[in-house]
C-alpha positions in Angstrom: 141.0 -44.4 13.1 139.1 -41.8 11.6 139.3 -41.1 7.8 138.8 -37.8 6.2 139.5 -35.7 3.0 140.8 -32.9 4.6 142.0 -32.3 8.0 142.7 -28.8 9.6 144.6 -28.7 12.7 143.3 -25.4 14.5 140.2 -23.4 14.1 141.4 -19.7 13.8 140.3 -17.2 11.0 143.1 -19.3 8.5 141.9 -23.0 9.3 138.0 -21.9 9.0 138.7 -20.1 6.0 140.0 -23.0 4.4 137.1 -25.1 5.7 134.6 -22.4 4.4 136.2 -22.3 0.9 136.4 -26.3 0.8 132.9 -26.5 1.0 131.4 -23.3 -0.9 133.9 -24.0 -3.9 133.4 -27.8 -4.3 130.9 -27.6 -7.1 128.7 -30.4 -5.9 131.8 -32.7 -5.0 131.3 -34.6 -2.0 134.3 -33.7 0.6 134.7 -34.5 4.2 136.4 -31.7 6.0 137.2 -32.3 9.6 138.6 -29.2 12.0 140.3 -29.8 15.4 141.2 -27.1 17.8 142.7 -27.6 21.2 140.7 -24.9 22.6 137.6 -25.6 24.7 135.3 -23.7 22.4 135.5 -22.0 18.8 137.8 -18.9 19.6 138.6 -19.7 23.2 142.5 -19.4 21.9 142.1 -16.6 19.6 143.7 -13.2 20.3 144.3 -10.2 18.3 143.8 -6.4 17.9 141.7 -6.4 15.8 141.4 -4.0 13.2 140.2 -6.3 10.4 141.4 -5.5 6.6 137.8 -6.7 5.0 139.7 -7.7 1.7 140.2 -10.9 3.4 136.7 -12.0 3.4 136.5 -11.4 -0.8 135.5 -14.4 -2.2 134.8 -16.5 1.1 132.0 -14.6 2.6 128.9 -12.7 1.2 128.4 -9.0 1.5 125.4 -10.0 3.9 127.7 -12.0 5.7 130.3 -9.4 6.4 127.8 -6.8 7.2 126.7 -9.2 9.8 130.2 -9.7 11.3 130.0 -9.5 15.2 131.6 -6.1 15.5 129.9 -2.9 17.3 132.3 -0.2 15.5 134.1 0.8 12.5 137.5 2.9 12.4 136.0 6.3 12.3 138.6 8.3 13.6 142.4 7.3 13.7 146.0 8.7 15.1 149.4 7.9 14.9 152.1 9.1 18.0 155.5 8.8 18.0 158.1 9.8 20.5 156.1 8.8 23.2 157.0 9.5 26.6 155.2 9.2 29.8 154.1 12.8 29.7 154.6 13.9 25.8 153.9 12.1 22.7 154.1 13.8 19.0 151.0 13.2 17.1 151.8 12.7 13.5 149.5 14.9 11.3 148.3 12.9 9.0 148.1 8.9 9.0 150.1 7.4 6.0 147.7 6.0 3.4 149.4 2.3 4.0 148.9 2.9 7.7 145.1 4.0 7.4 142.3 1.8 8.5 139.4 4.2 8.0 135.9 2.2 7.9 137.4 -1.1 8.7 135.5 -3.0 11.1 137.4 -3.3 14.6 136.3 -5.7 17.6 136.8 -9.3 19.0 138.6 -11.5 16.8 137.4 -14.2 19.3 133.8 -13.2 18.4 134.7 -13.1 14.6 136.0 -16.4 14.8 133.1 -17.8 16.8 131.1 -16.4 13.9 133.6 -18.4 11.0 132.8 -21.3 12.9 129.2 -21.0 12.8 129.0 -20.5 9.0 131.6 -23.6 8.5 129.5 -25.8 10.4 126.5 -24.7 8.2 128.3 -25.6 5.3 128.8 -29.0 6.5 132.5 -28.9 8.5 132.8 -31.0 11.3 134.3 -28.8 14.0 135.7 -30.7 17.1 137.1 -28.5 20.2 139.2 -29.7 22.9 141.4 -32.2 20.9 145.1 -31.2 20.7 146.7 -32.9 17.9 150.4 -33.5 19.1 152.1 -35.3 16.0 151.9 -35.9 12.3 151.9 -39.1 10.2 154.0 -39.4 7.7 154.8 -42.3 5.0 156.7 -42.5 2.1 157.9 -39.0 2.5 154.0 -37.8 2.5 152.0 -36.5 5.5 149.0 -38.6 5.5 147.3 -37.5 8.9 147.8 -36.8 12.4 147.5 -38.2 16.0 145.7 -36.5 18.8 147.1 -36.3 22.5 145.9 -38.4 25.1 143.4 -37.5 27.7 143.3 -38.4 31.5 146.8 -38.9 32.2 147.8 -38.3 36.0 150.7 -36.1 37.0 152.4 -39.4 37.9 151.9 -40.4 34.5 148.9 -43.1 35.0 145.7 -43.3 33.3 142.8 -41.8 35.4 139.1 -43.0 35.3 138.3 -40.5 32.4 141.4 -41.6 30.2 140.8 -41.2 26.4 143.5 -42.7 24.0 144.9 -41.1 21.3 143.3 -41.0 18.0 145.0 -41.0 14.6 143.1 -39.4 11.9 143.9 -40.3 8.2 143.6 -37.4 5.8 144.4 -37.0 2.0 145.5 -33.4 2.9 146.3 -31.9 6.0 146.3 -28.1 6.8 148.4 -26.7 9.6 146.6 -23.8 11.1 148.0 -23.7 14.4 148.9 -19.8 14.8 152.4 -18.5 15.2 155.2 -20.6 16.7 152.8 -23.8 16.5 154.6 -26.8 17.6 153.8 -29.2 14.9 154.6 -26.2 12.1 157.7 -25.4 13.8 158.9 -29.2 14.0 157.8 -29.6 10.3 159.6 -26.4 8.9 163.0 -27.5 10.9 162.9 -31.3 9.8 162.0 -30.6 6.1 164.0 -27.6 5.7 161.2 -25.0 4.8 163.1 -22.3 6.7 162.5 -18.7 4.9 165.7 -16.8 3.7 166.0 -15.5 7.5 165.1 -17.1 10.6 161.8 -15.9 11.7 161.3 -13.5 14.6 158.4 -12.8 16.8 157.0 -10.1 19.1 154.7 -10.9 22.1 151.8 -9.0 21.9 149.7 -8.0 25.6 146.2 -7.0 25.7 143.4 -5.9 27.9 139.6 -5.0 27.6 138.7 -2.2 29.7 135.3 -1.0 30.4 135.0 2.7 30.5 131.8 4.9 31.7 129.7 5.7 29.0 129.7 8.8 27.2 133.0 9.6 27.8 134.7 7.9 24.8 133.9 7.6 20.9 133.5 4.2 19.3 135.3 3.5 16.6 138.2 5.8 17.6 141.9 4.2 17.1 145.3 5.3 18.3 148.2 3.6 17.3 152.0 4.2 18.8 155.4 3.6 18.2 158.6 3.0 20.3 158.3 3.8 24.1 158.7 2.1 26.5 160.9 -0.1 24.0 164.3 1.2 23.7 166.0 2.5 20.3 167.3 -0.9 19.1 163.9 -2.9 20.0 160.9 -2.9 17.6 157.7 -2.3 19.7 154.6 -0.4 19.7 150.9 -0.3 21.0 147.4 0.4 20.2 144.2 1.8 21.5 140.8 0.8 20.0 137.3 2.1 21.1 135.5 -1.0 20.0 132.1 0.4 21.6 130.9 3.2 23.5 131.8 1.4 26.6 134.9 -0.9 25.9 138.7 -0.1 25.0 141.0 -2.7 24.1 144.3 -1.6 24.7 147.7 -3.9 23.8 151.4 -3.4 23.5 153.7 -5.8 20.9 157.5 -6.1 22.1 159.7 -7.8 19.8 161.6 -10.7 21.1 164.8 -10.0 19.4 165.5 -7.6 22.3 169.1 -7.5 24.0 168.8 -6.4 27.7 167.7 -9.4 30.0 166.2 -7.4 32.6 163.4 -6.0 30.6 160.1 -7.3 31.7 157.2 -7.6 29.2 154.3 -7.0 31.5 155.9 -4.0 33.0 156.7 -2.5 30.0 152.6 -2.8 28.8 151.8 -1.4 32.4 154.3 1.7 31.6 152.6 2.2 27.8 149.1 2.2 29.8 150.3 4.5 32.3 151.6 7.3 29.5 149.5 10.5 29.4 148.3 9.8 25.7 147.0 6.1 26.6 145.6 7.1 30.2 143.3 9.8 28.8 141.4 6.9 26.8 141.3 4.7 30.1 140.1 7.2 32.2 137.8 5.6 35.1 138.3 2.3 33.3 138.3 -1.2 34.6 140.2 -4.0 33.3 137.8 -6.9 32.4 139.9 -9.4 30.0 143.4 -10.1 29.4 145.6 -12.3 27.2 148.9 -12.7 25.1 149.7 -14.1 21.8 152.8 -14.8 19.5 153.0 -12.6 16.3 155.7 -13.8 13.6 156.7 -10.3 12.5 159.9 -11.3 10.5 157.9 -10.7 7.4 158.7 -11.4 3.7 162.1 -12.7 3.9 161.3 -15.1 7.0 158.3 -16.6 5.7 158.9 -20.2 5.3 158.1 -22.5 2.3 154.3 -23.3 3.4 153.8 -26.8 1.5 155.3 -30.3 2.1 153.8 -33.4 0.1 150.5 -33.9 1.9 150.5 -30.7 4.1 150.1 -26.8 3.6 150.7 -24.2 6.3 148.6 -21.3 6.4 148.3 -18.1 8.5 150.5 -16.9 11.0 152.3 -20.5 11.1 153.2 -19.4 7.6 154.5 -16.1 8.5 151.7 -14.2 6.9 151.9 -10.7 8.4 152.4 -7.2 6.9 155.1 -6.1 9.4 154.5 -2.3 8.6 150.8 -2.3 9.3 151.0 -5.3 11.9 148.2 -7.0 10.3 147.6 -10.7 9.3 144.0 -11.5 9.5 143.1 -10.7 5.9 146.3 -12.5 4.4 145.5 -15.4 6.8 142.0 -15.7 5.6 143.4 -15.2 1.8 145.8 -18.2 2.6 143.3 -20.2 3.4 141.2 -19.7 0.2 144.5 -20.3 -1.8 145.0 -23.8 0.2 141.5 -24.8 -0.7 141.7 -23.7 -4.3 144.6 -26.1 -4.6 143.1 -29.0 -2.8 139.9 -28.7 -5.0 142.5 -28.2 -8.3 144.0 -31.6 -7.4 147.3 -29.9 -7.5 148.3 -29.1 -3.8 151.9 -27.9 -4.6 150.0 -25.0 -6.6 149.3 -23.5 -3.1 152.5 -21.8 -3.0 152.0 -20.2 -6.5 148.3 -19.3 -5.6 149.3 -17.8 -2.3 152.1 -15.6 -3.7 149.3 -14.3 -6.2 147.1 -12.8 -3.3 147.0 -9.4 -2.4 148.3 -10.1 1.0 151.4 -11.6 0.0 152.4 -8.8 -2.5 151.4 -6.6 0.6 154.3 -8.5 2.4 156.8 -8.3 -0.4 156.0 -4.4 -0.7 157.2 -3.8 3.1 159.9 -6.9 3.1 162.7 -4.5 4.3 160.8 -2.8 6.8 161.3 -5.0 9.9 164.9 -6.1 9.8 166.5 -2.8 10.0 164.8 -1.9 13.4 166.8 -4.6 14.7 170.1 -2.5 14.1 168.3 0.8 15.6 165.4 2.4 15.2 166.5 5.5 12.8 167.3 2.7 10.2 164.1 1.2 10.5 161.8 4.5 10.4 163.9 5.4 7.0 163.4 1.7 5.6 159.8 2.2 6.3 159.4 5.6 4.7 161.2 4.5 1.8 159.1 1.1 1.3 155.8 3.3 1.6 157.1 6.2 -0.8 158.4 3.6 -3.5 156.0 1.0 -3.5 158.3 -1.6 -1.9 160.7 -0.8 -4.9 163.6 0.8 -2.8 165.7 -0.7 -1.3 165.4 -3.1 -4.0 167.7 -5.8 -2.2 167.7 -7.6 1.1 169.0 -5.2 3.8 170.8 -6.6 6.9 169.4 -7.3 10.2 167.7 -9.9 12.1 170.8 -12.6 11.6 170.1 -14.6 14.6 167.2 -16.2 16.3 165.7 -14.3 19.1 167.2 -16.2 21.8 170.8 -15.5 20.7 170.2 -11.6 20.6 170.5 -12.0 24.3 173.1 -10.4 26.2 174.5 -11.2 29.6 172.7 -9.1 32.7 174.7 -6.2 33.7 175.1 -5.5 37.5 172.2 -3.1 38.9 170.0 -3.5 36.1 167.5 -5.6 37.6 166.9 -3.3 40.5 166.8 -0.2 38.1 164.2 -1.9 35.9 162.2 -2.8 39.0 161.6 0.7 40.0 159.9 1.4 36.8 156.7 -0.3 37.4 153.6 1.8 37.9 151.0 1.6 40.8 148.1 -0.6 40.6 144.4 0.3 40.1 141.2 -0.9 38.4 142.9 -0.1 34.7 146.2 -1.4 36.2 146.0 -5.2 37.7 148.9 -7.0 38.6 149.9 -10.0 36.3 148.2 -12.6 38.4 145.2 -10.6 38.6 145.3 -10.3 34.8 145.9 -14.1 34.4 142.7 -14.9 36.1 140.6 -12.6 33.8 142.2 -14.4 30.9 140.1 -17.6 32.2 142.9 -19.9 31.8 142.3 -23.1 33.7 144.5 -26.5 33.5 143.7 -29.4 35.2 146.3 -29.3 37.7 146.6 -33.5 37.9 148.1 -33.9 34.6 151.9 -33.8 33.7 153.5 -30.4 33.2 153.6 -29.5 29.9 156.6 -27.3 30.0 159.9 -29.6 30.2 163.1 -28.3 31.5 165.6 -30.3 29.5 168.3 -29.8 31.8 167.9 -28.3 35.3 171.8 -27.3 35.3 171.4 -25.1 32.6 168.5 -23.2 34.3 171.3 -22.4 37.4 173.8 -21.2 34.7 171.0 -19.0 33.3 170.5 -17.4 36.7 174.1 -16.8 36.6 174.6 -15.1 33.4 171.0 -13.8 32.6 169.2 -13.7 35.8 166.4 -15.9 34.7 164.7 -14.0 32.0 161.9 -16.2 31.8 160.7 -14.8 35.1 160.2 -11.4 33.5 159.3 -12.3 29.6 156.5 -14.6 30.6 153.2 -12.9 30.4 151.3 -14.9 33.2 154.3 -15.4 35.9 154.6 -19.2 34.9 158.0 -19.0 36.2 159.3 -17.7 39.4 162.2 -17.8 41.6 161.3 -16.8 45.2 163.8 -14.3 47.0 165.1 -16.1 50.5 166.8 -13.9 53.1 170.1 -15.7 54.4 172.9 -14.8 56.6 174.6 -13.6 53.2 171.9 -11.7 52.2 168.7 -12.1 49.8 169.3 -14.8 47.3 166.9 -16.3 44.6 165.4 -19.9 45.2 165.0 -22.6 42.5 163.2 -22.1 39.2 159.5 -23.3 40.0 157.1 -23.7 37.5 153.0 -22.9 37.6 152.1 -24.4 34.4 148.5 -23.5 35.3 148.8 -19.9 34.6 150.1 -20.7 31.1 148.7 -18.4 28.2 150.3 -20.9 25.4 151.8 -17.9 23.9 155.0 -19.9 23.7 157.5 -17.0 24.5 159.5 -19.2 26.7 159.9 -21.9 23.9 161.4 -18.9 21.7 163.3 -16.4 23.9 164.9 -19.1 26.6 168.7 -18.3 25.8 169.5 -22.0 26.2 166.9 -23.5 24.3 166.0 -25.3 27.5 161.9 -25.3 27.4 160.3 -28.0 25.7 156.8 -26.5 25.1 154.7 -29.8 24.8 150.7 -30.1 24.5 148.9 -30.0 27.5 145.5 -31.8 27.9 143.2 -30.8 25.1 140.6 -28.1 26.3 143.1 -26.5 29.0 144.4 -22.9 28.7 143.2 -19.5 27.8 139.3 -19.2 27.6 138.9 -16.0 25.8 135.2 -14.9 25.1 135.8 -11.3 23.8 139.6 -10.7 23.0 
């Protein structure tokens, strides 16, 4: 058993901000801080756009440290496009002030996280990678630590020669910084009744890094788009960020409250890249990296209570995202500092008050009615966003309808012919249009295949029922082709075989646990150190 003052589960921006602030604001007080991250190395499971609002670093890093952030560009030119179609887009004449990012650093959040980890270690934080924390320890109504998962278990359930047992870490305070839809976080929220006023809703963000010829693009140029290829009842949008003279980040986020089960998230991403507005930025480019992540975009009304005795929730796990700007890194950093201040003050419960006093939380409150109306129809969402911006969030003053269900419950039954029509909407492959499995290879994802599958199907019969009603949407919403049904030719024509799971492809986005219409996927922890190995995402 290990004992520490503070245990932080997750080595992303929120967890590292907590750790750094604890050390820097301790005023000489001796404090042991341990960070456990399931990735193989710092930042290997971290992915975002990322244009970073630098306000999140205020009070955490020095001006000199901010100046040394590992980014090659700052935003020098920005544009916003709507009514996007394959051959046309409407460029908005100006970028609304709330959306403007002029001068902000733009680059790899993986690299920024590695930088923060280096600062944390220099401050005396103990940072351990390759450890999946699989359960919390509770005694007398208080979280008193956590347990790591076993390592070296074979797929037959037997211990291998490299077996390492589970380890219990006792902590005076535990901070959950797992990111969106973290297993321990979701379990704690559900079991302790910490849910927000409205169910959390998520979007799947898919992203590539594309190398382009030198001299063809401008570092620091960014473009945001809204809508297409999402339909009028689904919240969706994309971005193009020139993070250097030769590298372009391109991504698309698709809300998981979508209704049509035939939609294929990866194909939507490819169609987005094929539009004239986006393709102009990728000309003669080649994809070199890929990844996917979960975005908690429900906003203010979906944020859970982020405190339970002995435990705090920071960052994406606490639903901290400005749902108009789709920015959350700065709020995650602020939440980490608020958690540290509460711990150092000896008043953990004050974390909630301190978090609500941050500028990031006030941003969320200002745009609290932006996300929900989009689930009714796009025009309602656009009007709500405009009103929030024009009135500084004062109107509408009450909670608007929308987002009444969880994401899985929104799915409609599959209508005849739609799967075939949707399959025709794919675009040809090429250097900047790799297929799904090629992209997965470029994510660096590795799982030791001689281990139990971490994706558990609770009831196989429900999978067959799902195939009949919804056409097995997991074979389309997964960004990594973890789930598939092979086509089988027979006397009665082509049929689809049984569901197969290739867990070694898993990007740890957890879309399957959120969108399965039967709630039939139990996403458990793979061996620590497995999964994506992002280096520049």
